[in-house]
C-alpha positions as CSV (number, residue, x, y, z in Angstrom):
1,M,179.1,-197.0,73.3
2,L,178.1,-199.0,70.2
3,S,179.5,-202.5,70.4
4,S,179.7,-205.0,67.6
5,R,176.8,-206.9,69.1
6,H,174.7,-203.8,69.2
7,F,175.7,-203.1,65.5
8,Q,174.3,-206.5,64.5
9,R,170.9,-205.3,65.9
10,V,170.7,-202.1,63.8
11,D,167.5,-201.8,61.8
12,F,169.0,-201.6,58.3
13,V,165.5,-201.4,56.8
14,L,164.9,-198.1,58.6
15,L,168.4,-196.9,57.7
16,G,168.0,-197.9,54.1
17,A,164.7,-196.1,53.7
18,A,166.1,-192.9,55.3
19,L,169.2,-192.9,53.1
20,A,167.0,-193.4,50.0
21,L,164.9,-190.4,51.0
22,L,168.1,-188.4,51.6
23,V,169.4,-189.2,48.0
24,I,166.0,-188.3,46.5
25,G,166.0,-185.1,48.5
26,C,169.4,-184.0,47.3
27,V,168.5,-184.7,43.7
28,M,165.3,-182.7,43.9
29,I,167.0,-179.8,45.7
30,F,169.5,-179.6,42.9
31,S,166.7,-179.7,40.3
32,C,164.9,-176.8,42.1
33,T,167.9,-174.6,42.6
34,R,170.1,-175.3,39.6
35,T,168.8,-172.4,37.4
36,G,169.3,-168.7,37.8
37,G,172.7,-169.0,39.5
38,G,174.4,-166.3,37.4
39,T,177.4,-168.6,36.8
40,P,179.1,-169.0,33.4
41,S,177.5,-172.4,33.1
42,G,174.1,-171.2,34.2
43,V,174.0,-173.7,37.0
44,Q,173.8,-172.8,40.7
45,W,175.7,-175.3,43.0
46,N,175.6,-173.5,46.3
47,W,172.3,-175.0,47.6
48,I,173.2,-178.6,46.9
49,R,176.7,-178.2,48.2
50,A,175.3,-176.8,51.5
51,Q,172.8,-179.6,51.7
52,L,175.4,-182.2,51.2
53,V,177.3,-180.7,54.1
54,W,174.2,-180.9,56.3
55,V,173.7,-184.5,55.2
56,G,177.2,-185.3,56.2
57,L,176.8,-183.7,59.6
58,G,173.4,-185.4,59.9
59,L,175.0,-188.8,59.4
60,V,177.5,-188.0,62.2
61,V,174.6,-187.0,64.5
62,L,172.8,-190.2,63.6
63,F,175.8,-192.3,64.6
64,V,176.3,-190.4,67.8
65,A,172.6,-190.8,68.7
66,M,172.9,-194.6,68.1
67,S,176.0,-194.9,70.1
68,F,175.1,-194.0,73.7
69,D,172.6,-195.8,75.9
70,Y,169.3,-193.8,75.6
71,M,168.7,-194.5,79.4
72,R,171.2,-191.7,80.0
73,L,168.6,-189.2,78.7
74,G,166.9,-189.6,82.1
75,S,169.6,-187.4,83.6
76,L,170.3,-185.2,80.6
77,H,166.8,-184.1,79.6
78,L,166.8,-181.1,82.0
79,P,170.0,-179.5,80.4
80,F,168.5,-180.1,76.9
81,Y,165.3,-178.5,78.0
82,G,167.1,-175.4,79.4
83,V,169.2,-175.0,76.3
84,M,166.1,-175.2,74.1
85,L,164.4,-172.4,76.1
86,V,167.5,-170.2,75.8
87,L,167.6,-170.7,72.1
88,L,163.8,-169.9,71.8
89,V,164.4,-166.7,73.7
90,V,167.5,-165.7,71.6
91,V,165.7,-166.2,68.3
92,L,163.0,-163.6,69.3
93,L,165.9,-161.1,69.7
94,M,167.1,-161.7,66.2
95,P,166.1,-159.5,63.2
96,A,162.8,-160.6,61.6
97,V,163.0,-162.5,58.3
98,R,159.8,-162.1,56.2
99,G,158.0,-160.9,59.3
100,T,159.0,-163.8,61.6
101,H,161.7,-164.5,64.2
102,R,162.5,-168.2,63.4
103,W,166.2,-168.2,62.7
104,I,169.4,-167.5,64.7
105,V,171.9,-166.3,62.1
106,L,175.5,-167.1,62.8
107,G,177.4,-165.9,59.7
108,P,176.6,-168.3,56.9
109,L,174.7,-170.6,59.3
110,R,171.0,-170.3,60.2
111,L,169.6,-172.3,63.1
112,Q,165.9,-172.8,63.5
113,P,165.3,-173.5,67.3
114,A,161.7,-174.6,66.8
115,E,162.9,-177.7,64.8
116,L,165.1,-178.8,67.7
117,A,162.5,-177.8,70.3
118,Q,160.1,-180.5,69.1
119,L,162.8,-183.2,69.7
120,A,163.8,-181.7,73.1
121,L,160.2,-181.6,74.3
122,L,159.4,-185.2,73.3
123,I,162.5,-186.4,75.1
124,T,161.5,-184.3,78.2
125,V,157.9,-185.6,78.2
126,A,159.1,-189.2,77.6
127,C,161.5,-188.9,80.5
128,V,159.0,-187.3,82.9
129,A,156.2,-189.7,82.0
130,S,158.4,-192.8,82.2
131,A,159.7,-191.8,85.6
132,R,156.2,-191.4,87.1
133,E,154.7,-194.5,88.6
134,Q,151.2,-193.2,88.1
135,T,150.3,-191.4,84.9
136,H,146.6,-192.2,84.9
137,D,145.4,-189.4,87.1
138,F,144.4,-186.0,85.8
139,L,146.9,-184.1,88.0
140,S,149.9,-186.1,86.7
141,L,148.7,-185.4,83.2
142,G,148.5,-181.7,83.9
143,K,152.0,-181.6,85.4
144,T,153.4,-183.2,82.3
145,F,151.6,-180.8,80.1
146,L,153.1,-177.8,81.9
147,W,156.6,-178.7,80.5
148,L,155.2,-177.8,77.1
149,V,153.8,-174.4,78.0
150,P,157.0,-172.2,78.1
151,A,158.3,-173.5,74.8
152,M,155.0,-173.3,73.0
153,G,154.4,-169.8,74.2
154,L,157.8,-168.7,72.9
155,I,157.3,-170.4,69.5
156,L,153.9,-168.7,69.1
157,R,155.6,-165.4,69.6
158,Q,157.8,-166.0,66.5
159,P,154.9,-166.3,65.2
160,D,154.6,-170.1,64.4
161,L,151.3,-171.9,64.8
162,G,152.2,-175.2,63.0
163,T,155.0,-176.3,65.4
164,P,152.9,-175.9,68.6
165,I,150.2,-178.0,67.0
166,V,152.8,-180.8,66.2
167,I,154.0,-180.5,69.8
168,L,150.5,-180.8,71.2
169,V,149.5,-183.8,69.1
170,T,152.8,-185.5,69.9
171,W,152.2,-185.0,73.6
172,F,148.7,-186.6,73.3
173,G,150.3,-189.6,71.6
174,I,153.1,-190.0,74.2
175,M,150.6,-189.7,77.1
176,L,148.2,-192.2,75.5
177,V,151.0,-194.8,75.2
178,A,152.1,-193.9,78.7
179,G,148.7,-195.0,80.0
180,A,146.7,-191.8,80.2
181,R,142.9,-192.2,80.1
182,W,141.0,-191.3,77.0
183,S,138.6,-189.3,79.0
184,H,141.3,-187.1,80.6
185,L,143.0,-186.5,77.2
186,A,139.5,-185.7,75.7
187,G,139.1,-183.1,78.5
188,F,142.4,-181.5,77.6
189,A,141.5,-181.5,73.9
190,A,138.2,-179.8,74.6
191,A,139.9,-177.2,76.8
192,L,142.4,-176.4,74.1
193,L,139.7,-176.2,71.4
194,L,137.8,-173.7,73.5
195,L,140.9,-171.7,74.0
196,F,141.6,-171.6,70.3
197,S,138.0,-170.6,69.6
198,A,138.2,-167.8,72.1
199,A,141.4,-166.5,70.5
200,W,139.8,-166.8,67.0
201,F,136.6,-164.9,67.8
202,S,138.0,-162.4,70.3
203,G,140.5,-160.9,67.8
204,A,143.6,-162.3,69.4
205,I,144.2,-163.9,66.1
206,K,144.3,-161.1,63.6
207,D,142.2,-160.9,60.4
208,Y,145.3,-161.2,58.1
209,Q,146.3,-164.3,60.1
210,K,142.8,-165.8,59.6
211,D,143.0,-165.0,55.8
212,R,146.4,-166.8,55.6
213,L,145.0,-169.9,57.4
214,L,141.9,-170.1,55.3
215,A,143.5,-169.1,51.9
216,F,144.0,-172.8,50.9
217,L,140.2,-173.3,50.8
218,H,139.7,-170.8,48.0
219,P,143.1,-169.8,46.7
220,E,141.6,-168.5,43.4
221,K,140.1,-165.6,45.3
222,D,143.5,-164.0,45.9
223,P,145.7,-165.6,43.1
224,M,148.5,-163.0,43.5
225,G,148.4,-162.8,47.3
226,D,147.7,-165.4,49.9
227,G,146.5,-167.9,47.3
228,Y,149.5,-167.7,45.1
229,Q,151.6,-170.4,46.9
230,T,148.8,-172.9,46.9
231,L,147.9,-172.3,43.2
232,Q,151.5,-172.6,42.0
233,S,151.9,-175.8,44.1
234,L,148.8,-177.4,42.6
235,R,149.9,-176.5,39.1
236,A,153.3,-178.2,39.7
237,V,151.7,-181.3,41.1
238,G,149.1,-181.5,38.4
239,N,151.7,-180.9,35.7
240,G,153.5,-184.1,36.5
241,G,150.8,-186.6,35.5
242,F,151.4,-190.3,36.0
243,F,155.1,-190.6,34.8
244,G,156.3,-187.1,35.4
245,R,157.9,-184.5,33.1
246,G,161.4,-186.0,33.6
247,L,164.2,-185.0,35.9
248,L,165.3,-181.4,35.3
249,R,162.4,-180.9,32.8
250,G,159.5,-179.7,35.0
251,S,158.4,-176.3,33.7
252,Q,157.1,-175.1,37.1
253,T,160.3,-176.4,38.8
254,Q,162.8,-175.2,36.3
255,G,161.0,-171.9,35.9
256,N,161.1,-171.2,39.6
257,F,157.4,-170.6,39.8
258,V,156.9,-172.3,43.1
259,P,158.1,-170.2,46.1
260,D,160.2,-172.0,48.7
261,Q,160.2,-175.1,46.5
262,H,163.5,-176.4,47.7
263,T,162.4,-176.1,51.4
264,D,158.8,-176.6,52.4
265,F,157.5,-177.4,48.9
266,I,160.0,-179.9,47.7
267,F,157.2,-182.5,47.2
268,T,155.9,-180.4,44.2
269,A,159.3,-181.0,42.4
270,V,158.9,-184.7,43.1
271,A,155.3,-184.8,41.8
272,E,156.1,-182.7,38.7
273,E,159.3,-184.3,37.5
274,L,158.9,-187.9,38.8
275,G,155.1,-188.0,38.4
276,F,152.5,-189.9,40.4
277,L,154.8,-193.0,40.4
278,G,157.7,-191.0,41.9
279,A,155.5,-189.4,44.5
280,L,154.1,-192.8,45.4
281,A,157.6,-194.2,45.8
282,V,158.5,-191.3,48.2
283,L,155.3,-191.9,50.2
284,A,156.1,-195.6,50.3
285,L,159.6,-194.9,51.7
286,F,158.1,-192.6,54.4
287,G,155.7,-195.5,55.1
288,V,158.6,-197.8,55.7
289,V,160.3,-195.3,58.0
290,L,157.1,-194.9,60.1
291,W,156.5,-198.7,60.1
292,R,160.0,-199.4,61.5
293,C,159.6,-196.7,64.1
294,T,156.3,-198.4,65.1
295,V,158.2,-201.7,65.4
296,A,160.7,-200.0,67.8
297,I,157.7,-198.8,69.9
298,V,156.3,-202.4,70.2
299,E,159.7,-204.1,70.9
300,A,161.2,-201.5,73.2
301,K,162.5,-203.0,76.4
302,D,161.2,-200.3,78.8
303,A,158.8,-197.4,79.1
304,L,161.4,-194.7,78.3
305,G,162.4,-196.3,75.0
306,R,158.8,-196.9,74.1
307,L,157.8,-193.3,74.7
308,I,160.8,-191.8,72.9
309,A,160.1,-194.0,69.8
310,T,156.4,-192.9,70.1
311,G,157.3,-189.2,70.2
312,V,159.7,-189.6,67.2
313,T,157.0,-191.5,65.2
314,M,154.4,-188.8,65.9
315,V,156.7,-185.9,65.0
316,L,157.9,-187.5,61.7
317,G,154.4,-188.7,60.8
318,L,152.8,-185.3,61.5
319,H,155.4,-183.5,59.4
320,V,154.9,-185.8,56.5
321,I,151.1,-185.6,56.6
322,A,151.0,-181.8,57.1
323,N,153.6,-181.0,54.5
324,I,152.1,-183.1,51.8
325,A,148.6,-181.9,52.6
326,M,149.8,-178.4,52.3
327,T,151.4,-179.2,49.0
328,V,148.2,-180.5,47.5
329,G,145.9,-177.8,48.9
330,L,144.4,-179.8,51.7
331,A,145.9,-177.7,54.6
332,P,147.0,-174.1,55.2
333,V,150.4,-173.0,54.0
334,K,152.8,-173.1,57.0
335,G,156.5,-173.3,57.3
336,M,156.9,-177.0,57.8
337,P,159.7,-179.0,56.0
338,L,159.4,-182.5,54.6
339,P,161.7,-184.6,56.7
340,L,164.9,-185.8,54.9
341,L,163.9,-184.2,51.6
342,S,163.6,-180.5,52.3
343,Y,166.6,-178.2,52.3
344,G,167.7,-177.0,55.7
345,G,170.3,-177.8,58.4
346,S,168.1,-177.6,61.5
347,S,165.5,-179.9,60.0
348,M,168.2,-182.3,58.8
349,L,170.0,-182.5,62.1
350,A,166.8,-182.9,64.1
351,T,165.5,-185.6,61.9
352,M,168.7,-187.6,61.8
353,L,168.9,-187.3,65.6
354,A,165.4,-188.5,65.9
355,I,166.0,-191.5,63.6
356,G,169.2,-192.2,65.6
357,L,167.2,-192.3,68.8
358,V,164.7,-194.8,67.3
359,E,167.7,-197.0,66.2
360,N,169.1,-196.7,69.7
361,V,165.8,-198.0,71.2
362,Y,165.6,-200.8,68.6
363,M,169.2,-202.0,69.1
364,R,168.7,-202.2,72.8
365,R,165.2,-203.9,72.6
366,H,166.6,-206.9,74.4
367,K,169.4,-207.1,76.9
368,I,172.6,-208.5,75.5
369,A,174.4,-211.2,77.4
370,F,178.2,-210.9,77.3
């Protein structure tokens, strides 16, 4: 458990940056969802109330993740892996929501297994790679990769292309830090690229899916269809200028013109109402989070801690880059939340668990003498 001496080793810079992002996220979620509630005051409180509950649960998860010795994950990663696969199967049996099977609905709660799968897989890969004495040969690399295949196959069936890409890139990062050769990783990358090319040109990827993936390049060609989300997002970002329109004063945000703004497109609200300066501050806070995660990688006392911190850093960094690139029209529109800012329980719990694991590694970076 977490002793007082361990508590003295907490990375308060990482915690402070994460908490600051949580506060900004709650403020922007309220701004995005406050109108159109149909209440006597004209203000909708349901979304922000729900998010505050998720934040509270996330803080509990954070503390739990900090409290136990991460070395115990070596014996627990198999149960976590099994539960993850069961959840990914169950979600495919649930009714489709907007043409996808991504949520397990339990009354008022909606669980998105793919968010938790990313964390379960990075823990599994870290445990497997750290337990192997030799990770430099191609065969060992392939055996580690096989752990990803069932989960990625199930996630692709939802369908969800963005999450498998995050999982793959995270695997590459973990294996590189584990000591895999560049030439072997390049071979895997080439094979995966050939596989994607075959799927693209053989018709396995349907034309409507291709149109959605490429719509961000020329959104004006279909302004009321596949290009609508990108165009509205760009208008909101451009509308903010340098100083922003002011909190609760963004015309795009208050007019509810940006679909899914409180979830995947929360950054558009930041850019419109807080302006370039506000967006830059948010990016700086994310930079602090990733910097402190990198410090945990460097100072980890063993291979398992180093690889877990690497996986968390990769997942968080990829989500931030992909989400913001999508927001400003530099990447396809995919369902990928912005960590700590976007509305959503699954993303919140997974992110807080991930940060808790990094704190766990950092606190135990040196053995404590009693």
